[in-house]
C-alpha positions in Angstrom: 176.4 -198.2 -142.4 179.1 -196.8 -140.1 178.7 -193.3 -138.7 181.9 -191.3 -138.9 182.5 -188.8 -136.1 185.0 -186.0 -136.6 185.5 -185.3 -132.9 187.4 -187.6 -130.5 185.4 -190.0 -128.4 187.2 -189.1 -125.2 188.5 -185.8 -123.8 192.2 -185.1 -123.8 194.0 -185.2 -120.5 194.3 -181.8 -118.8 198.0 -181.6 -119.5 200.7 -183.5 -121.4 203.8 -185.1 -120.0 206.0 -182.1 -120.6 203.5 -179.5 -119.2 205.2 -177.2 -116.7 202.5 -178.0 -114.1 203.1 -181.7 -114.4 206.9 -181.3 -114.2 206.6 -179.1 -111.1 204.4 -181.7 -109.4 206.8 -184.5 -110.3 209.6 -182.5 -108.6 207.6 -182.2 -105.5 206.6 -185.8 -105.2 208.9 -188.2 -103.3 210.4 -191.0 -105.5 208.4 -193.6 -103.7 205.1 -191.6 -103.6 201.9 -193.7 -104.2 200.9 -191.3 -106.9 203.8 -192.4 -109.1 202.7 -196.1 -108.8 199.2 -195.2 -109.6 200.3 -193.2 -112.7 202.3 -196.2 -113.9 199.4 -198.6 -113.2 197.0 -196.5 -115.2 199.5 -196.3 -118.1 199.5 -200.1 -118.2 195.7 -200.5 -118.4 194.4 -202.0 -121.6 191.4 -199.9 -122.3 190.8 -201.2 -125.8 187.6 -203.2 -124.8 186.2 -200.1 -123.1 186.9 -197.9 -126.0 185.5 -200.4 -128.5 182.3 -200.8 -126.4 181.8 -197.1 -125.8 178.9 -195.7 -127.8 179.4 -193.0 -130.4 176.8 -190.8 -128.9 176.9 -188.3 -126.0 178.0 -184.8 -125.4 181.4 -183.2 -125.4 183.4 -183.7 -122.3 
């Protein structure tokens, strides 16, 4: 029997792509800043195996 959980398994990011704080930070970073490459690399990660293996127990983030 599967247990259905009504809350998400992972916390949401602290801000969305169009959040004013993120937009301000993007304006301040140079086009070739390492943070931009890291952001792109993280976006390309395949986390499906991690999410599938993660237990359904624990506390809220």
